[in-house]
Structure formats: C-alpha cells, structure tokens
C-alpha positions in Angstrom: -21.2 -25.3 27.7 -21.5 -21.5 27.2 -18.0 -21.0 28.7 -16.6 -23.7 26.4 -18.3 -22.2 23.4 -17.1 -18.6 24.0 -13.6 -19.8 24.9 -13.3 -21.9 21.8 -14.0 -19.0 19.4 -10.8 -17.2 20.4 -8.9 -19.5 18.1 -5.3 -18.4 17.5 -4.9 -17.0 14.0 -1.2 -17.9 14.3 -2.0 -21.6 14.2 -4.2 -21.3 11.2 -1.2 -20.0 9.3 1.9 -21.6 11.0 2.0 -24.5 8.6 2.3 -21.9 5.8 5.3 -20.2 7.6 6.9 -23.6 8.4 6.9 -24.8 4.8 6.8 -21.6 2.7 8.5 -19.2 5.2 7.3 -16.0 3.7 5.5 -12.8 4.6 4.5 -9.9 2.5 6.9 -7.1 1.5 7.2 -5.0 -1.6 10.2 -6.4 -3.6 12.9 -3.9 -4.5 15.3 -4.7 -7.4 17.6 -7.6 -6.4 20.3 -9.1 -8.5 21.3 -12.7 -7.7 24.4 -14.5 -9.0 23.7 -17.8 -10.8 22.8 -20.6 -8.5 24.7 -23.8 -8.4 23.1 -26.5 -10.6 21.5 -29.6 -9.0 22.1 -32.6 -11.3 20.5 -35.4 -9.3 17.1 -35.6 -7.6 17.1 -34.5 -4.0 14.5 -35.9 -1.5 14.1 -34.9 2.1 11.8 -36.0 4.9 11.3 -34.3 8.3 9.4 -34.8 11.5 7.6 -31.8 12.7 7.6 -31.1 16.4 6.0 -28.6 18.7 8.1 -28.1 21.9 9.4 -31.7 21.7 6.0 -33.3 20.8 5.7 -34.7 17.3 2.7 -33.1 15.5 3.4 -34.0 11.8 5.8 -34.5 9.0 6.9 -32.9 5.8 8.7 -33.9 2.6 10.4 -32.1 -0.3 11.7 -33.5 -3.6 13.7 -31.5 -6.2 14.0 -33.1 -9.6 16.3 -31.6 -12.3 14.5 -31.3 -15.7 15.7 -30.1 -19.2 13.9 -26.8 -18.7 14.8 -26.3 -15.0 13.6 -27.9 -11.8 10.4 -29.6 -10.5 9.9 -29.0 -6.8 7.3 -31.0 -4.9 6.5 -30.4 -1.2 3.9 -31.9 1.1 3.1 -31.8 4.8 0.7 -33.3 7.4 0.0 -31.6 10.7 -2.1 -32.8 13.6 -3.0 -29.9 15.9 -4.6 -29.9 19.3 -7.0 -27.0 19.4 -8.9 -26.9 22.8 -9.1 -30.7 22.8 -10.1 -31.0 19.2 -7.6 -32.6 16.9 -7.4 -30.9 13.5 -5.5 -32.6 10.6 -4.1 -30.3 7.9 -2.6 -31.5 4.6 -0.7 -29.4 2.1 0.8 -30.2 -1.3 2.8 -27.9 -3.5 4.1 -28.5 -7.0 6.4 -25.9 -8.5 8.3 -25.6 -11.7 11.4 -23.4 -11.8 13.8 -22.2 -14.5 17.5 -23.2 -14.5 18.2 -20.0 -12.5 15.4 -21.0 -10.0 13.0 -18.3 -11.0 9.3 -19.3 -10.7 7.6 -20.7 -13.8 4.3 -22.1 -12.5 2.9 -23.7 -9.4 -0.1 -25.7 -8.0 -0.8 -25.5 -4.2 -3.5 -27.4 -2.3 -4.6 -27.3 1.3 -7.1 -29.7 2.9 -8.5 -29.5 6.4 -11.6 -31.4 7.6 -14.3 -30.2 5.2 -12.3 -27.2 3.9 -10.2 -27.2 0.7 -8.2 -24.4 -0.9 -6.3 -24.5 -4.2 -4.2 -21.9 -5.9 -2.5 -22.1 -9.3 -0.2 -19.6 -11.0 2.0 -18.9 -14.0 4.7 -16.3 -14.4 4.3 -14.4 -17.6 6.1 -11.3 -18.9 5.4 -8.5 -16.4 2.8 -10.4 -14.4 1.9 -13.4 -12.3 -1.4 -15.0 -13.5 -3.3 -16.6 -10.6 -6.3 -18.9 -10.2 -7.9 -19.5 -6.8 -10.4 -22.3 -6.2 -12.4 -22.6 -2.9 -16.0 -23.3 -2.0 -16.7 -24.5 -5.5 -15.8 -21.1 -7.0 -12.8 -19.9 -9.1 -11.3 -16.4 -8.9 -8.7 -15.1 -11.3 -6.1 -12.5 -10.2 -3.0 -10.9 -11.6 0.0 -9.6 -9.7 2.5 -7.2 -11.4 6.1 -8.5 -11.6 9.0 -6.1 -12.0 11.6 -8.9 -11.6 11.7 -12.7 -11.4 10.4 -14.5 -8.3 12.3 -17.3 -6.6 11.5 -20.5 -4.8 12.4 -20.7 -1.1 13.3 -24.3 -1.8 16.3 -22.9 -3.7 17.7 -20.7 -1.0 19.4 -23.2 1.3 21.0 -25.3 -1.5 22.1 -22.0 -3.2 23.6 -20.5 0.0 25.3 -23.8 1.1 27.1 -24.2 -2.2 28.1 -20.6 -2.9 30.8 -20.1 -0.2 29.0 -16.9 0.9 30.7 -14.6 3.4 29.6 -15.3 7.0 27.5 -12.5 8.5 26.6 -10.9 5.2 22.9 -10.7 4.4 21.6 -12.0 1.0 18.3 -10.8 -0.3 15.8 -13.0 -2.2 12.5 -12.0 -3.7 10.1 -14.9 -3.1 6.4 -15.8 -3.6 4.0 -17.7 -1.3 1.3 -19.7 -3.1 -0.7 -20.1 0.1 -1.2 -16.4 0.7 -0.7 -15.2 -2.9 2.0 -12.7 -1.7 5.5 -11.6 -2.5 8.2 -10.8 0.0 11.9 -10.3 0.5 13.6 -13.1 2.4 17.0 -12.3 4.0 19.4 -15.2 4.4 22.6 -14.9 6.5 25.3 -17.5 7.0 26.1 -17.5 10.7 28.8 -20.2 10.8 29.6 -23.9 11.0 28.9 -26.2 14.0 28.1 -29.8 14.9 24.5 -30.8 15.7 23.0 -34.0 16.8 20.7 -35.7 14.3 19.4 -39.2 14.7 21.7 -40.0 17.5 24.9 -38.9 15.8 26.8 -35.6 15.4 26.6 -34.0 11.9 28.6 -31.1 10.5 26.3 -28.3 9.6 26.1 -24.7 8.2 23.9 -22.5 10.4 21.6 -20.1 8.4 19.2 -17.5 9.6 16.2 -16.5 7.4 14.5 -13.2 8.4 11.3 -11.6 7.3 9.4 -8.8 9.0 11.0 -9.2 12.4 10.8 -13.0 12.4 13.9 -15.3 12.4 13.9 -19.0 11.3 17.2 -20.8 12.0 18.2 -23.7 9.8 21.1 -26.2 9.9 22.0 -27.6 6.5 24.6 -30.0 5.2 27.2 -29.1 2.5 24.6 -29.8 -0.2 22.0 -27.5 1.3 19.9 -30.4 2.7 18.0 -29.3 5.8 19.1 -31.2 9.0 17.1 -29.2 11.4 15.0 -26.0 11.5 13.5 -24.0 14.4 10.8 -21.3 14.3 10.3 -18.6 16.9 7.3 -20.2 18.8 8.6 -23.7 19.4 7.9 -25.5 16.1 10.8 -27.4 14.6 11.8 -29.6 11.7 14.2 -32.6 12.2 15.5 -34.6 9.3 14.4 -38.3 9.5 14.2 -41.3 7.3 10.9 -41.5 5.4 9.5 -44.4 7.5 10.4 -42.6 10.7 9.0 -39.3 9.6 5.7 -40.8 8.8 5.2 -42.4 12.2 2.3 -40.6 13.8 0.3 -42.0 16.7 -3.2 -41.1 15.2 -5.1 -42.5 18.2 -2.9 -40.8 20.8 -4.2 -37.3 22.0 -1.7 -34.5 21.8 -0.8 -33.2 25.2 0.1 -29.6 24.2 -3.0 -27.5 23.4 -1.7 -24.9 20.9 -4.4 -22.4 21.9 -3.5 -22.4 25.6 0.3 -22.4 24.9 0.2 -19.2 22.9 -2.1 -17.2 25.3 -0.7 -14.0 26.8 -1.1 -14.1 30.5 -1.7 -11.0 32.6 -1.3 -10.4 36.4 -4.3 -8.2 36.8 -7.7 -9.7 35.8 -10.2 -7.7 33.9 -13.6 -8.0 35.5 -16.7 -7.8 33.2 -14.7 -6.6 30.1 -17.8 -6.2 28.0 -18.9 -3.4 30.4 -15.7 -1.4 30.2 -15.5 1.9 28.2 -11.8 2.3 28.5 -8.7 0.1 28.8 -5.1 1.3 29.4 -2.3 -1.2 29.0 1.5 -1.3 28.9 3.0 -3.2 25.9 6.5 -4.7 25.8 8.5 -7.6 24.4 8.4 -6.6 20.7 9.2 -3.7 18.4 6.2 -1.4 18.6 7.2 0.5 15.5 6.4 -2.7 13.4 2.7 -2.3 14.1 0.2 0.5 13.4 -1.1 0.7 17.0 -2.1 4.4 17.0 -5.4 5.2 15.2 -9.1 4.9 15.5 -10.2 4.0 19.0 -6.5 3.3 20.0 -4.1 5.9 21.2 -0.4 5.1 21.8 1.9 7.1 24.0 5.4 5.6 24.1 4.5 2.0 25.2 1.2 2.7 26.8 -1.9 2.0 24.7 -5.3 3.5 25.6 -8.4 1.9 24.0 -11.8 3.7 24.1 -15.0 1.8 23.1 -16.9 3.5 20.2 -20.2 5.1 21.0 -22.7 4.1 18.3 -25.2 6.7 19.4 -22.8 9.4 18.2 -22.7 8.1 14.6 -24.6 10.1 12.0 -26.9 8.1 9.8 -25.4 6.6 6.6 -27.5 5.5 3.7 -26.4 2.4 1.8 -24.5 1.9 -0.4 -21.6 4.0 0.9 -19.5 5.0 -2.1 -16.8 7.5 -1.0 -13.9 7.1 -3.4 -11.3 6.7 -0.6 -13.2 3.7 0.6 -13.3 1.9 -2.7 -10.7 -0.8 -1.8 -12.9 -1.8 1.3 -15.8 -2.6 -1.0 -14.0 -4.6 -3.6 -14.3 -8.4 -4.1 -11.1 -10.4 -3.5 -10.1 -14.1 -3.8 -10.8 -14.4 -0.1 -13.8 -12.0 0.2 -16.0 -12.8 -2.8 -18.5 -10.0 -2.2 -19.5 -9.9 -5.8 -20.5 -13.6 -6.0 -24.2 -14.1 -6.6 -24.6 -16.3 -3.5 -23.0 -13.7 -1.2 -25.0 -10.8 -2.8 -28.3 -12.8 -2.6 -27.7 -13.6 1.1 -26.9 -10.0 1.9 -30.1 -8.8 0.2 -32.2 -11.4 2.0 -30.7 -10.6 5.4 -31.1 -6.9 5.0 -34.7 -7.2 3.6 -34.5 -3.8 1.9 -32.9 -2.0 4.9 -30.7 1.0 3.8 -29.6 2.4 7.1 -25.9 1.4 7.6 -26.0 0.9 11.3 -29.1 -1.2 11.2 -27.8 -3.2 8.3 -24.6 -4.0 10.1 -26.5 -5.2 13.1 -28.6 -7.5 10.9 -25.5 -9.0 9.2 -23.7 -9.5 12.5 -26.7 -11.3 14.0 -27.1 -13.6 11.0 -23.4 -14.6 11.0 -23.4 -15.1 14.7 -26.5 -17.2 14.7 -25.8 -19.0 11.4 -22.3 -20.3 11.9 -21.3 -23.1 14.3 -18.5 -22.2 16.6 -15.8 -24.8 15.6 -12.0 -24.6 15.8 -10.8 -24.6 12.2 -7.4 -24.7 10.5 -7.8 -23.3 7.0 -7.1 -20.4 4.7 -10.5 -18.8 5.3 -12.6 -17.4 2.5 -16.3 -16.3 2.5 -17.7 -18.8 0.0 -16.1 -21.8 1.7 -17.6 -20.5 5.1 -21.0 -20.0 3.5 -20.9 -23.6 2.3 -19.7 -25.2 5.5 -21.5 -22.8 7.9 -18.9 -23.4 10.6 -15.6 -22.0 11.8 -13.8 -19.8 14.3 -13.0 -16.1 14.4 -11.4 -16.1 10.9 -14.3 -17.7 9.2 -16.9 -15.5 10.9 -14.9 -12.4 10.0 -14.4 -13.2 6.3 -18.1 -14.0 5.8 -19.3 -10.9 7.7 -16.9 -8.7 5.7 -18.0 -10.2 2.4 -21.7 -9.7 3.2 -21.0 -6.1 4.5 -19.2 -5.2 1.2 -22.0 -6.8 -0.8 -24.4 -4.5 1.1 -22.3 -1.4 0.4 -20.7 -1.2 3.8 -16.9 -0.8 3.7 -15.4 -3.5 5.8 -11.9 -4.9 6.6 -10.3 -7.6 8.7 -8.3 -6.7 11.7 -6.1 -9.0 13.9 -4.7 -8.8 17.4 -5.7 -10.2 20.8 -8.8 -10.3 22.9 -9.2 -11.0 26.7 -11.0 -14.1 27.7 -11.0 -15.9 31.1 -7.8 -14.4 32.5 -5.6 -14.1 29.4 -5.3 -12.5 26.0 -5.7 -14.8 22.9 -4.9 -14.2 19.3 -8.0 -13.2 17.4 -9.6 -11.7 14.3 -12.6 -9.4 13.9 -14.0 -6.7 11.6 -14.1 -3.0 11.2 -16.7 -1.2 9.2 -17.0 2.4 8.0 -20.0 4.4 9.3 -18.4 7.8 9.2 -15.5 6.3 11.2 -14.1 2.8 11.6 -16.2 0.9 14.1 -15.2 -2.6 15.5 -17.5 -5.6 15.0 -16.9 -9.1 16.5 -19.3 -11.4 14.8 -18.1 -14.5 16.7 -18.5 -13.0 20.2 -21.6 -11.1 19.1 -20.2 -7.6 20.0 -20.9 -4.3 18.2 -18.8 -2.5 19.0 -16.2 -5.0 20.2 -15.2 -4.6 23.8 -12.1 -2.7 24.7 -10.0 -5.8 25.3 -9.8 -6.2 21.5 -6.3 -4.9 20.9 -5.7 -4.3 17.2 -2.2 -4.9 15.8 -2.8 -5.3 12.1 -5.4 -5.1 9.3 -5.7 -6.7 5.9 -6.1 -10.1 4.3 -4.1 -13.2 4.9 -0.9 -11.9 3.3 -0.8 -9.1 5.9 -2.2 -11.1 8.8 0.8 -13.4 8.9 2.9 -10.5 10.3 1.2 -11.2 13.7 3.7 -14.1 14.0 6.3 -11.6 15.2 4.3 -11.3 18.5 4.0 -15.0 19.3 6.0 -15.8 22.4 7.2 -12.2 22.8 4.1 -10.1 23.5 3.7 -8.9 27.1 0.7 -7.0 28.4 0.3 -5.2 31.7 -3.1 -3.9 32.6 -2.9 -0.4 34.0 -6.4 0.9 34.1 -10.0 -0.1 33.3 -13.2 1.9 33.6 
C-alpha cells in the first residue's frame, strides 16, 4: 500500500495538460507584430468529429463546429477523454465557445473543464488594448487583464485559412493565438509540407500535410481542400482521426484501457539509484532534446555541456529569515494569481492557523509542508490545478499539492514558485511538479513526497504557472537520462 501510494503521486504533469495541447495546440510565447492577409470566408456551417487515440487505443473523441454569423464566426469545440492513470480511469470533459470577427480575430470566449469533482471555467473578452478575463474555480472568481498589442486569432481558423490560401510549400506562416485553458498567448507557426494520400475510414483521401510548431513541439495535420482535419498526430502518440459522429462517440466505458499513461511516459535508466533520499549528489548525462530550451543551470543544479550535477541543499546553512519576507525582487513570488489565490480569506486563514504565530521562515515552511502532506489524499487527478479547488476537494497529485503549498506559503509571506521536471521512483524517472521557496536562496520542497529539501533525483527543467509548464511537452518521448554518479 505504501509503495502504491508513493508511486501514484508521481503523476505525469504532461497528461494533466495534453488534452489542452490536443484541442488548443498552444504554448506561451511573447507575440511579435504579425501581419496576416485576409482569411477566406466560410459561408456554410462546418462540423467535424474525431476519435482520439493513444498509440492505437481509443481514449476519447472531440468535435468542432464553425458557424458563420453576421458579425463573424461562432466556434464551438468539445472533447471527452478517458485516461488510465495507474489503473484509475479519469474522465475529462472540455467545452469551448468562441466568437470571432470576420477576419478571425478573437472577440470573446467561454471555456469549461470538468474532471471528477474538479471544475474550471474561464471567460474573456477582447477590448481595445487588453483582454479582460474571468476565472472561476473552487467557488471563487478571479479577474485578470492581459495587455494586447495586436489582435489574437483562433487556432480553429488556421487550417481552413492555410488550406484555402494556396500558400507556398515550405514557407512558415506566423499566427498570434490565445489559449483559454492556460490564459496564455503564443505564436503558432504553420508550414505547408506538401500533398499526399492518406487512408481514412477504409479509403484513400487526398490531403494537404501541415506542420504546426510551438516551442520545439511539432503537431502534424492532414486536411482536405476545405481545411477540414482528416488526421492529426502529436509527438507522444496521441492522434485525431476524422469519423462520423456516431462512430466517434463509441467508447467502451466498461472496458479498462490497456495502456497506462503514467508508465508509458516514464524515462527508463540502466543504472538504478539505491536509496535516493539519502544521496547528497547526483550526476547525470542528458540527451535526446535541445538543452538550450530549458534553464537547467542555476540554484542547486550545475550544467557542463550535457552533464548535469545536482547537490541537495543543506538547511543547516540557511540564515534565519523572519516572516513576512518582503525583498522587492521577490514581489512576483508573493502575489496572488488566478491559480494561486494566496490573498483569498480561506487561504490566508488556513495559513495563519497552521503557522500558529510562527515567524521563522524555515519552521513555517516545515509546518505548511506537513499540513499539505497530511491533509490531502494522494489521488491521480486530471485538472487545471488551483489552490482553492484543492482546498475544497482535499485531494490530488503532485500538481494539486504544489499549488496549495505555494498559495499557503505566499499567504504566510514566504516567496514560492512551482517547478516541473522529473523525479526518480522505483527504477525510472517520472514527470513531476514540486515547489521552491526563498529562504536566502531557493530551496526545493516536495509536499507530496514529504521531502524538504527534495532529494537530488528531482531534476528541474522549468518553473512557473500552467502557461509555462506546458513547455515540458517538448521532452515527452525524447528525454534520455544516464546516471553517472551518486553519493
């Protein structure tokens, strides 16, 4: 039971977010000025249905409908995914309703995600110079504004636009896009790679092959002459295949899925790490991806070419810090956000109760970690995690533990941030999320494995909230780790 519990908490962050990539296809990037020619008009409603497959096994379906309206277009998208996470079947439903101008720029949207007991809703409206957002989760609403220096576009428009514009093969087209699920902007690059025949529903179909790129990730699509998606493949084995509505909706709810998504994405190593929690140093060789895309060098990590050395922090060497910590350069790590609602009365009251008047930073961090570890059930969860939702459900995996710990830490005056990467468990590395807090230096905290500091097998690749965390997708199926030394 203990082994099962500890193994289950290394839930792959990738699978919590893959449905977002599959249906929204966006990651964060600052949008430079981009000028787009006018897109071809769609005069009749377009509706498409797809089966969603993981390495040949059907795991869900998705649909999209585009309806022309006098003021532009109405775009409606929905999906259902059934994911096998360590033998637990998680069902995730998403719905998106977007309004676009005649030139396909975003007017407003309403996005909803439902998973078990978790719900997340985001609404937004494009106004002059800004995007006004509302986020609802855990019974709480958060308002946010994002600056706009140019119109944003819908990804639903990219393939119909490219397919009908006779664009030059091999030439990249840049599109500024917005992701309602992660509240982020990015640049999506679309390239026409050529024409070919593909087999769909037992017959050969002529298709235009397109490649969408973002932050080192490529998604390949095959579309017909009207821009309707025939097939799409993502880097880690997920695919969309066009089907009739009745065929797409066929899901064997009672049949267990044979492919466990956690095990399938684990990074295997030849040399086992014995008693990892007792190690003070880990030296590994990294390969299979572009190291320059990730900030691997810093804090307890030192990178020399492709060899990474990780030294566990020594808490006895930290000087005392009295709370709250208010250095100006740490201000962003104390702020409340739509996902870390550290200024909410429930979060603040909980932090005060857990600390019981304690003002020493190190002792306070230990108390918060212990409360989160003891107070949350260790359950595989597919959601867009936020602190209030976690406090309400009191369950989750590494993502949920991390956001609640960080929100409580910030409420207590301890600068905190989310980091993502991999951790070693039972012979392999698994994708994982944990925290870092500032106590004179950044110190790692894993509130789901009850480690402070986190053991040296916690390899950090990224930091930030969900809009930055999705960049971890570039590693899936590519990352290779060779253990060189432990001590």
